[in-house]
N, C-alpha and C positions, 0 to 999 in steps of 0.2 A: 424784615426781608424774606421771601415767600418762598416756601417748600421749592419750586419749579427753579427759580435763581440760583437758590441752593444747590438742587443737583444738579445744574450745569457749573456753575462754578467745582464742585466737588470732581465731574467726568473732565475738566480742563485740566486741575491738578495731579489727575491721575495718567493722564496721555504727556504732559511735560513732564512729570516727573520719572513716566515709565519710557520714555525717549532720551532721557537725559542718563539714566543707566544703561539703555544702550548704548548710547554715545560713550561714555566710562569705562562699559567693560570691554571695549575695542583696546583701549589702551593699557589692560589690566593682565594678568596671568590667564592659564586655560581653566583651571579651576572656578576660579571666582565669576570668567565669563560664562563658564556651564551651570552658575547659581542662577545665572540672571537671563538663562535662557525662554524662559517662560515670559520672560517681556511683552511678546507680541500679542499674548492674551490677553495682557495685562493691558494693554492698548484697546483693544477691542470691547474688556469690559468699562474701561473709561468713555468710549466714544456710547456704548450704549445706555450707562447713566446718567451721558448727555444729552442723548436723543430721546431717553424718558423724560427728562428735565425740560425739553422742546417743546416736546408735545402735548405738556402738561401745562404750561405756559399755552402756547396755542387754546388750546382749552377751556383754560381760565379766563382769556382774553373774550371769547367768542361767547361765555356763559356772561360776562359783564355788558359785552356791548346786548344781547338781547332782553338781560333784565332791564337795560337802559332802555331800550327801545321799548320794552312794553311798559314803562312808565312812563316813557312822553305819549304812548298811546291811549293812556287815561287820566 
């Protein structure tokens, strides 16, 4: 598994876990819900990690295509 795919999967897992915690927090008492108040920031972190993985994957694909094209030209 490439690092870009791993980054994307980690990002998606963080997003899903943070949204799940947010939904669960609605049914808990106020003190526990206050501990989960940083969930939107964690979601942004997950989105950022996923985005880095996505652009790294696109960059790797472009490098692969350019190396294939250069090998075909020679």
